[in-house]
N, CA, C and O atoms as CSV, one atom per row, in Angstrom:
chain,resi,resn,atom,element,x,y,z
A,1,UNK,N,N,-3.774,1.255,-1.543
A,1,UNK,CA,C,-2.352,0.487,-1.987
A,1,UNK,C,C,-2.939,-0.731,-2.033
A,1,UNK,O,O,-3.585,-1.196,-1.094
A,2,UNK,N,N,-2.754,-1.281,-3.075
A,2,UNK,CA,C,-2.600,-2.583,-3.627
A,2,UNK,C,C,-1.405,-3.610,-2.606
A,2,UNK,O,O,-0.225,-3.336,-2.389
A,3,UNK,N,N,-1.835,-4.280,-2.334
A,3,UNK,CA,C,-0.823,-5.115,-2.056
A,3,UNK,C,C,-0.763,-6.899,-1.875
A,3,UNK,O,O,-1.042,-7.722,-1.003
A,4,UNK,N,N,-0.330,-6.897,-2.990
A,4,UNK,CA,C,0.064,-8.195,-3.571
A,4,UNK,C,C,0.719,-7.963,-4.641
A,4,UNK,O,O,0.606,-6.830,-5.111
A,5,UNK,N,N,1.521,-8.870,-5.286
A,5,UNK,CA,C,2.753,-8.872,-6.451
A,5,UNK,C,C,1.865,-8.750,-6.968
A,5,UNK,O,O,0.888,-9.486,-6.829
A,6,UNK,N,N,1.945,-7.641,-7.834
A,6,UNK,CA,C,1.456,-7.188,-8.892
A,6,UNK,C,C,2.512,-6.124,-9.288
A,6,UNK,O,O,3.455,-5.817,-8.557
A,7,UNK,N,N,2.152,-5.316,-11.126
A,7,UNK,CA,C,2.796,-4.542,-11.574
A,7,UNK,C,C,3.369,-3.448,-10.575
A,7,UNK,O,O,2.510,-3.074,-9.776
A,8,UNK,N,N,4.297,-2.996,-10.461
A,8,UNK,CA,C,5.504,-2.172,-9.539
A,8,UNK,C,C,4.271,-1.276,-9.485
A,8,UNK,O,O,3.819,-1.192,-8.343
A,9,UNK,N,N,3.196,-0.160,-10.974
A,9,UNK,CA,C,2.946,0.904,-10.724
A,9,UNK,C,C,1.608,1.224,-10.068
A,9,UNK,O,O,1.091,2.294,-9.746
A,10,UNK,N,N,1.039,-0.591,-9.930
A,10,UNK,CA,C,-0.058,-1.035,-8.991
A,10,UNK,C,C,-0.153,-0.787,-7.659
A,10,UNK,O,O,-1.162,-0.552,-6.994
A,11,UNK,N,N,1.508,-0.895,-7.178
A,11,UNK,CA,C,1.910,-1.309,-5.847
A,11,UNK,C,C,2.125,-0.177,-5.501
A,11,UNK,O,O,1.139,-0.045,-4.776
A,12,UNK,N,N,2.764,0.996,-5.424
A,12,UNK,CA,C,3.306,1.752,-5.211
A,12,UNK,C,C,2.109,2.964,-5.544
A,12,UNK,O,O,2.268,4.110,-5.122
A,13,UNK,N,N,1.356,2.719,-6.045
A,13,UNK,CA,C,0.038,3.762,-6.384
A,13,UNK,C,C,-0.947,4.223,-5.519
A,13,UNK,O,O,-1.617,3.258,-5.152
A,14,UNK,N,N,-1.338,5.268,-5.027
A,14,UNK,CA,C,-2.565,4.817,-3.813
A,14,UNK,C,C,-3.580,5.161,-4.727
A,14,UNK,O,O,-3.623,6.105,-5.516
A,15,UNK,N,N,-4.899,3.697,-4.374
A,15,UNK,CA,C,-5.955,4.263,-5.772
A,15,UNK,C,C,-6.983,4.482,-4.777
A,15,UNK,O,O,-6.902,4.226,-3.576
A,16,UNK,N,N,-7.765,4.884,-5.283
A,16,UNK,CA,C,-9.310,5.140,-4.789
A,16,UNK,C,C,-10.327,3.776,-4.817
A,16,UNK,O,O,-10.444,3.152,-5.872
A,17,UNK,N,N,-10.910,3.436,-3.837
A,17,UNK,CA,C,-12.568,2.608,-4.316
A,17,UNK,C,C,-13.494,3.579,-4.468
A,17,UNK,O,O,-14.075,4.422,-3.784
A,18,UNK,N,N,-13.435,3.103,-5.841
A,18,UNK,CA,C,-14.888,3.848,-6.913
A,18,UNK,C,C,-16.127,3.009,-6.113
A,18,UNK,O,O,-16.915,3.616,-5.388
A,19,UNK,N,N,-16.224,1.321,-6.359
A,19,UNK,CA,C,-17.451,0.918,-6.459
A,19,UNK,C,C,-16.496,-0.157,-5.565
A,19,UNK,O,O,-15.335,-0.560,-5.502
A,20,UNK,N,N,-18.035,-0.360,-4.812
A,20,UNK,CA,C,-18.307,-2.035,-4.442
A,20,UNK,C,C,-19.173,-2.382,-5.562
A,20,UNK,O,O,-20.062,-1.729,-6.109
A,21,UNK,N,N,-18.641,-3.757,-5.823
A,21,UNK,CA,C,-19.333,-4.248,-7.566
A,21,UNK,C,C,-20.394,-5.458,-6.661
A,21,UNK,O,O,-21.592,-5.570,-6.922
A,22,UNK,N,N,-19.763,-6.200,-5.703
A,22,UNK,CA,C,-20.774,-6.809,-5.366
A,22,UNK,C,C,-19.286,-7.680,-3.932
A,22,UNK,O,O,-18.158,-7.231,-3.730
A,23,UNK,N,N,-19.849,-8.769,-3.342
A,23,UNK,CA,C,-19.440,-8.817,-1.707
A,23,UNK,C,C,-17.688,-9.970,-2.206
A,23,UNK,O,O,-16.908,-10.561,-1.459
A,24,UNK,N,N,-17.704,-9.865,-3.407
A,24,UNK,CA,C,-16.497,-10.691,-4.508
A,24,UNK,C,C,-15.604,-9.754,-5.287
A,24,UNK,O,O,-14.568,-10.185,-5.793
A,25,UNK,N,N,-16.063,-8.144,-5.434
A,25,UNK,CA,C,-14.669,-7.725,-6.297
A,25,UNK,C,C,-15.523,-6.155,-5.885
A,25,UNK,O,O,-16.728,-6.092,-5.638
A,26,UNK,N,N,-14.523,-4.919,-5.889
A,26,UNK,CA,C,-14.777,-3.802,-5.966
A,26,UNK,C,C,-13.969,-3.147,-6.843
A,26,UNK,O,O,-13.095,-3.897,-7.278
A,27,UNK,N,N,-13.909,-1.728,-7.392
A,27,UNK,CA,C,-13.478,-1.545,-8.203
A,27,UNK,C,C,-12.359,-0.046,-7.891
A,27,UNK,O,O,-12.799,1.017,-7.453
A,28,UNK,N,N,-10.936,-0.286,-8.222
A,28,UNK,CA,C,-10.739,0.765,-8.264
A,28,UNK,C,C,-9.497,1.386,-8.723
A,28,UNK,O,O,-8.410,0.857,-8.958
A,29,UNK,N,N,-9.915,2.785,-8.820
A,29,UNK,CA,C,-9.423,3.872,-9.959
A,29,UNK,C,C,-7.228,3.593,-9.111
A,29,UNK,O,O,-6.896,3.160,-8.007
A,30,UNK,N,N,-6.626,3.928,-9.908
A,30,UNK,CA,C,-5.445,3.958,-9.860
A,30,UNK,C,C,-5.045,4.959,-10.639
A,30,UNK,O,O,-5.442,4.939,-11.804
A,31,UNK,N,N,-3.984,6.305,-10.098
A,31,UNK,CA,C,-3.709,7.512,-10.994
A,31,UNK,C,C,-2.107,6.366,-11.509
A,31,UNK,O,O,-1.444,5.620,-10.790
A,32,UNK,N,N,-1.958,6.680,-12.993
A,32,UNK,CA,C,-0.619,5.946,-13.244
A,32,UNK,C,C,0.048,7.506,-14.285
A,32,UNK,O,O,-0.545,8.529,-14.628
A,33,UNK,N,N,1.238,7.131,-14.478
A,33,UNK,CA,C,1.692,8.190,-15.656
A,33,UNK,C,C,0.761,8.607,-16.890
A,33,UNK,O,O,0.560,9.735,-17.340
A,34,UNK,N,N,0.263,7.403,-17.297
A,34,UNK,CA,C,-0.394,8.096,-18.670
A,34,UNK,C,C,-1.963,7.583,-18.210
A,34,UNK,O,O,-2.642,6.691,-18.719
A,35,UNK,N,N,-2.272,8.450,-17.102
A,35,UNK,CA,C,-3.892,8.325,-16.689
A,35,UNK,C,C,-4.139,7.938,-15.224
A,35,UNK,O,O,-3.510,7.892,-14.167
A,36,UNK,N,N,-5.693,7.617,-15.813
A,36,UNK,CA,C,-6.340,7.103,-14.110
A,36,UNK,C,C,-7.010,5.088,-15.353
A,36,UNK,O,O,-7.577,4.708,-16.378
A,37,UNK,N,N,-6.455,4.723,-14.366
A,37,UNK,CA,C,-7.230,2.990,-14.980
A,37,UNK,C,C,-7.786,2.347,-14.030
A,37,UNK,O,O,-7.380,2.390,-12.869
A,38,UNK,N,N,-8.465,1.892,-14.299
A,38,UNK,CA,C,-9.808,1.428,-13.524
A,38,UNK,C,C,-9.810,-0.391,-13.443
A,38,UNK,O,O,-10.105,-1.161,-14.357
A,39,UNK,N,N,-9.253,-0.829,-11.625
A,39,UNK,CA,C,-9.146,-2.130,-12.223
A,39,UNK,C,C,-10.509,-2.433,-11.548
A,39,UNK,O,O,-11.315,-1.543,-11.278
A,40,UNK,N,N,-10.734,-3.879,-11.269
A,40,UNK,CA,C,-11.244,-4.689,-10.699
A,40,UNK,C,C,-10.785,-5.612,-10.330
A,40,UNK,O,O,-10.487,-6.579,-11.030
A,41,UNK,N,N,-10.572,-5.465,-8.697
A,41,UNK,CA,C,-10.191,-5.933,-7.974
A,41,UNK,C,C,-10.901,-7.338,-6.674
A,41,UNK,O,O,-11.614,-7.101,-5.699
A,42,UNK,N,N,-10.388,-8.715,-7.135
A,42,UNK,CA,C,-11.400,-10.280,-6.353
A,42,UNK,C,C,-10.276,-9.867,-5.220
A,42,UNK,O,O,-9.230,-9.234,-5.077
A,43,UNK,N,N,-11.237,-10.677,-4.516
A,43,UNK,CA,C,-11.009,-11.776,-3.555
A,43,UNK,C,C,-9.980,-12.276,-3.594
A,43,UNK,O,O,-9.642,-12.715,-4.693
A,44,UNK,N,N,-9.123,-12.419,-2.547
A,44,UNK,CA,C,-7.844,-13.859,-2.510
A,44,UNK,C,C,-8.705,-14.633,-1.108
A,44,UNK,O,O,-9.598,-14.508,-0.270
A,45,UNK,N,N,-7.606,-15.511,-1.656
A,45,UNK,CA,C,-7.928,-16.825,-0.884
A,45,UNK,C,C,-6.907,-17.318,-0.390
A,45,UNK,O,O,-6.106,-17.774,-1.207
A,46,UNK,N,N,-6.597,-17.401,0.879
A,46,UNK,CA,C,-4.724,-17.876,0.626
A,46,UNK,C,C,-5.278,-19.088,1.741
A,46,UNK,O,O,-6.233,-18.912,2.498
A,47,UNK,N,N,-4.453,-20.358,1.664
A,47,UNK,CA,C,-4.697,-21.625,2.644
A,47,UNK,C,C,-3.624,-21.474,3.686
A,47,UNK,O,O,-3.010,-20.447,3.397
A,48,UNK,N,N,-3.170,-21.970,4.653
A,48,UNK,CA,C,-2.199,-21.949,5.656
A,48,UNK,C,C,-2.875,-22.981,6.264
A,48,UNK,O,O,-3.983,-23.481,6.070
A,49,UNK,N,N,-1.626,-23.285,7.350
A,49,UNK,CA,C,-1.518,-23.984,8.704
A,49,UNK,C,C,-1.727,-23.002,9.907
A,49,UNK,O,O,-1.402,-21.820,9.794
A,50,UNK,N,N,-2.233,-23.466,10.977
A,50,UNK,CA,C,-2.313,-22.459,12.138
A,50,UNK,C,C,-2.422,-23.562,13.401
A,50,UNK,O,O,-3.455,-24.209,13.574
A,51,UNK,N,N,-1.457,-23.679,14.108
A,51,UNK,CA,C,-1.605,-24.836,15.305
A,51,UNK,C,C,-1.485,-25.923,14.919
A,51,UNK,O,O,-1.149,-26.671,15.838
A,52,UNK,N,N,-1.622,-26.530,13.755
A,52,UNK,CA,C,-1.777,-28.027,13.393
A,52,UNK,C,C,-2.910,-28.193,12.628
A,52,UNK,O,O,-3.310,-29.347,12.478
A,53,UNK,N,N,-3.699,-27.014,11.956
A,53,UNK,CA,C,-4.978,-26.865,12.259
A,53,UNK,C,C,-5.167,-25.690,10.705
A,53,UNK,O,O,-5.007,-24.470,10.681
A,54,UNK,N,N,-5.634,-26.823,9.313
A,54,UNK,CA,C,-5.571,-26.048,8.335
A,54,UNK,C,C,-7.097,-24.913,8.234
A,54,UNK,O,O,-8.314,-25.053,8.357
A,55,UNK,N,N,-6.199,-23.863,7.957
A,55,UNK,CA,C,-7.120,-22.836,7.967
A,55,UNK,C,C,-7.242,-22.034,6.623
A,55,UNK,O,O,-6.569,-22.529,5.720
A,56,UNK,N,N,-8.007,-20.813,6.259
A,56,UNK,CA,C,-8.185,-20.461,4.968
A,56,UNK,C,C,-8.300,-18.899,5.382
A,56,UNK,O,O,-8.806,-18.643,6.475
A,57,UNK,N,N,-7.822,-17.783,4.502
A,57,UNK,CA,C,-8.747,-16.532,5.135
A,57,UNK,C,C,-8.566,-16.147,3.805
A,57,UNK,O,O,-7.599,-16.460,3.110
A,58,UNK,N,N,-9.997,-15.115,3.293
A,58,UNK,CA,C,-10.396,-14.296,2.543
A,58,UNK,C,C,-10.429,-12.555,2.480
A,58,UNK,O,O,-11.073,-11.824,3.233
A,59,UNK,N,N,-9.715,-12.226,1.579
A,59,UNK,CA,C,-9.883,-10.905,1.991
A,59,UNK,C,C,-9.619,-10.228,0.385
A,59,UNK,O,O,-9.220,-10.923,-0.549
A,60,UNK,N,N,-9.910,-8.810,0.269
A,60,UNK,CA,C,-9.147,-7.903,-0.671
A,60,UNK,C,C,-7.983,-7.268,-0.355
A,60,UNK,O,O,-7.684,-6.634,0.657
A,61,UNK,N,N,-7.072,-7.630,-1.803
A,61,UNK,CA,C,-5.638,-7.822,-1.897
A,61,UNK,C,C,-5.374,-5.750,-1.127
A,61,UNK,O,O,-4.395,-5.187,-1.616
A,62,UNK,N,N,-5.813,-5.301,-0.577
A,62,UNK,CA,C,-5.649,-3.953,-0.469
A,62,UNK,C,C,-5.262,-3.490,1.160
A,62,UNK,O,O,-5.436,-4.127,2.198
A,63,UNK,N,N,-4.517,-1.773,0.892
A,63,UNK,CA,C,-4.660,-1.633,2.460
A,63,UNK,C,C,-4.469,-0.412,2.434
A,63,UNK,O,O,-3.764,0.131,1.582
A,64,UNK,N,N,-5.221,0.349,3.598
A,64,UNK,CA,C,-4.755,1.898,3.475
A,64,UNK,C,C,-3.697,2.003,3.833
A,64,UNK,O,O,-3.006,1.304,4.574
A,65,UNK,N,N,-3.419,3.422,3.007
A,65,UNK,CA,C,-2.424,3.760,3.262
A,65,UNK,C,C,-2.297,5.182,3.212
A,65,UNK,O,O,-3.057,5.473,2.287
A,66,UNK,N,N,-1.674,6.524,3.750
A,66,UNK,CA,C,-1.368,7.421,3.439
A,66,UNK,C,C,-0.373,7.919,3.104
A,66,UNK,O,O,0.562,7.169,3.387
A,67,UNK,N,N,0.030,9.038,2.517
A,67,UNK,CA,C,1.091,9.489,2.163
A,67,UNK,C,C,1.757,11.201,2.710
A,67,UNK,O,O,1.165,12.274,2.593
A,68,UNK,N,N,2.967,10.990,3.232
A,68,UNK,CA,C,3.188,12.194,3.765
A,68,UNK,C,C,4.859,12.909,3.227
A,68,UNK,O,O,5.631,12.071,2.763
A,69,UNK,N,N,5.226,13.959,3.274
A,69,UNK,CA,C,6.269,14.115,2.820
A,69,UNK,C,C,7.101,14.129,3.865
A,69,UNK,O,O,6.594,14.125,4.987
A,70,UNK,N,N,8.452,14.146,3.733
A,70,UNK,CA,C,9.670,13.843,5.306
A,70,UNK,C,C,9.373,14.952,5.940
A,70,UNK,O,O,9.277,14.960,7.167
A,71,UNK,N,N,9.090,16.602,4.813
A,71,UNK,CA,C,8.745,17.894,6.006
A,71,UNK,C,C,8.051,17.868,6.710
A,71,UNK,O,O,8.133,18.453,7.789
A,72,UNK,N,N,6.904,17.008,6.242
A,72,UNK,CA,C,5.502,16.848,7.733
A,72,UNK,C,C,5.806,15.746,8.522
A,72,UNK,O,O,5.027,15.478,9.437
A,73,UNK,N,N,6.946,14.946,8.314
A,73,UNK,CA,C,6.744,13.705,9.404
A,73,UNK,C,C,8.140,14.119,10.523
A,73,UNK,O,O,8.883,13.215,10.904
A,74,UNK,N,N,8.319,15.300,10.882
A,74,UNK,CA,C,9.878,15.997,10.936
A,74,UNK,C,C,8.967,15.937,12.969
A,74,UNK,O,O,9.789,15.754,13.868
A,75,UNK,N,N,7.860,16.050,13.295
A,75,UNK,CA,C,7.596,16.321,14.511
A,75,UNK,C,C,6.693,14.923,15.451
A,75,UNK,O,O,6.235,14.743,16.579
A,76,UNK,N,N,6.834,14.084,14.001
A,76,UNK,CA,C,5.716,12.702,14.972
A,76,UNK,C,C,6.682,11.599,15.186
A,76,UNK,O,O,7.823,12.053,15.105
A,77,UNK,N,N,6.673,10.637,15.369
A,77,UNK,CA,C,7.078,9.472,15.184
A,77,UNK,C,C,5.826,8.711,14.747
A,77,UNK,O,O,4.780,9.294,15.032
A,78,UNK,N,N,5.706,7.604,14.154
A,78,UNK,CA,C,5.516,6.647,13.456
A,78,UNK,C,C,5.797,5.304,13.949
A,78,UNK,O,O,6.891,4.747,14.042
A,79,UNK,N,N,4.449,4.801,14.301
A,79,UNK,CA,C,4.546,3.300,14.519
A,79,UNK,C,C,5.152,2.286,13.275
A,79,UNK,O,O,6.058,1.454,13.239
A,80,UNK,N,N,4.004,2.886,12.112
A,80,UNK,CA,C,4.906,1.637,11.116
A,80,UNK,C,C,4.807,2.816,9.325
A,80,UNK,O,O,3.950,3.570,8.864
A,81,UNK,N,N,5.817,2.481,8.987
A,81,UNK,CA,C,6.146,3.499,7.752
A,81,UNK,C,C,6.734,2.414,6.512
A,81,UNK,O,O,7.310,1.370,6.820
A,82,UNK,N,N,6.554,2.729,5.409
A,82,UNK,CA,C,6.764,2.070,4.446
A,82,UNK,C,C,7.677,3.633,3.645
A,82,UNK,O,O,7.081,4.708,3.709
A,83,UNK,N,N,8.970,3.580,3.008
A,83,UNK,CA,C,9.671,4.375,2.205
A,83,UNK,C,C,9.546,4.361,0.779
A,83,UNK,O,O,9.523,3.275,0.199
A,84,UNK,N,N,9.471,5.337,0.202
A,84,UNK,CA,C,10.180,5.259,-1.243
A,84,UNK,C,C,10.958,6.074,-1.102
A,84,UNK,O,O,10.755,7.184,-0.610
A,85,UNK,N,N,12.633,5.369,-1.782
A,85,UNK,CA,C,13.318,6.009,-1.456
A,85,UNK,C,C,14.339,5.608,-3.200
A,85,UNK,O,O,14.819,4.589,-3.696
A,86,UNK,N,N,14.235,7.307,-3.667
A,86,UNK,CA,C,14.241,7.451,-5.542
A,86,UNK,C,C,14.706,8.228,-5.573
A,86,UNK,O,O,15.638,8.405,-4.789
A,87,UNK,N,N,14.360,9.141,-6.461
A,87,UNK,CA,C,14.974,9.872,-7.384
A,87,UNK,C,C,14.585,11.227,-6.513
A,87,UNK,O,O,15.253,12.249,-6.673
A,88,UNK,N,N,13.591,11.195,-5.682
A,88,UNK,CA,C,12.585,12.541,-5.434
A,88,UNK,C,C,13.079,12.636,-3.899
A,88,UNK,O,O,12.439,13.379,-3.156
A,89,UNK,N,N,14.212,11.907,-3.374
A,89,UNK,CA,C,15.268,12.183,-1.966
A,89,UNK,C,C,16.192,13.322,-2.534
A,89,UNK,O,O,16.982,12.774,-3.302
A,90,UNK,N,N,16.490,15.041,-2.469
A,90,UNK,CA,C,17.329,15.016,-3.066
A,90,UNK,C,C,18.175,15.618,-1.879
A,90,UNK,O,O,18.806,16.614,-2.235
A,91,UNK,N,N,18.302,15.356,-0.897
A,91,UNK,CA,C,19.492,15.587,0.469
A,91,UNK,C,C,19.418,14.069,1.118
A,91,UNK,O,O,18.504,13.255,1.250
A,92,UNK,N,N,20.796,14.080,1.455
A,92,UNK,CA,C,21.073,12.609,2.253
A,92,UNK,C,C,20.715,12.510,3.851
A,92,UNK,O,O,20.964,11.661,4.707
A,93,UNK,N,N,19.792,14.171,3.869
A,93,UNK,CA,C,19.551,14.126,5.457
A,93,UNK,C,C,18.162,13.927,5.386
A,93,UNK,O,O,17.796,13.618,6.520
A,94,UNK,N,N,17.057,13.956,4.491
A,94,UNK,CA,C,15.901,13.800,4.313
A,94,UNK,C,C,16.371,12.050,4.304
A,94,UNK,O,O,15.197,11.692,4.406
A,95,UNK,N,N,16.702,11.473,4.287
A,95,UNK,CA,C,16.545,9.802,4.636
A,95,UNK,C,C,16.557,9.655,5.637
A,95,UNK,O,O,15.697,8.868,6.031
A,96,UNK,N,N,17.415,10.222,6.633
A,96,UNK,CA,C,17.708,10.199,7.568
A,96,UNK,C,C,16.659,10.462,8.821
A,96,UNK,O,O,16.181,9.709,9.669
A,97,UNK,N,N,16.508,12.007,8.521
A,97,UNK,CA,C,14.720,11.976,8.809
A,97,UNK,C,C,13.734,11.370,8.459
A,97,UNK,O,O,12.831,11.122,9.258
A,98,UNK,N,N,13.707,11.106,7.552
A,98,UNK,CA,C,12.281,9.483,7.751
A,98,UNK,C,C,12.505,8.434,8.279
A,98,UNK,O,O,11.565,8.007,8.950
A,99,UNK,N,N,13.936,7.460,8.232
A,99,UNK,CA,C,14.372,7.122,8.965
A,99,UNK,C,C,14.158,6.789,10.461
A,99,UNK,O,O,14.030,5.670,10.958
A,100,UNK,N,N,14.146,8.068,11.112
A,100,UNK,CA,C,14.411,8.241,12.624
A,100,UNK,C,C,13.052,8.312,12.535
A,100,UNK,O,O,12.677,7.142,12.603
A,101,UNK,N,N,12.247,8.915,12.439
A,101,UNK,CA,C,10.620,9.186,12.169
A,101,UNK,C,C,9.689,7.015,12.677
A,101,UNK,O,O,8.570,6.572,12.934
A,102,UNK,N,N,10.532,6.688,12.592
A,102,UNK,CA,C,9.766,5.102,13.220
A,102,UNK,C,C,11.034,3.897,14.025
A,102,UNK,O,O,11.897,3.133,13.594
A,103,UNK,N,N,10.594,4.233,15.168
A,103,UNK,CA,C,10.955,3.010,16.286
A,103,UNK,C,C,11.621,1.576,15.399
A,103,UNK,O,O,10.999,0.967,14.529
A,104,UNK,N,N,12.914,1.272,15.841
A,104,UNK,CA,C,12.777,-0.260,15.129
A,104,UNK,C,C,12.146,-0.929,14.724
A,104,UNK,O,O,12.572,-2.007,14.309
């Protein structure tokens, strides 16, 4: 999952790292409605103050992500989850089941 403020079709899409170009960039393929788009993702550097000291973190804005249907989650507890609540939810009970799989 592309993990930064970029177009919503990338953020909500599961991409596949297809090539590690070098230590500064990777190529990721995202399946979109109009086909597969390939993007080169550069490292992001964030500067911040931590315990009164200046610090920086450099990383790729990518996060491992796995997709499960609500049906497949009925017997498990997920410590962390992200829900896509759109028109694909066809019954109110599905939302309840999805939310109840994660502790507060």
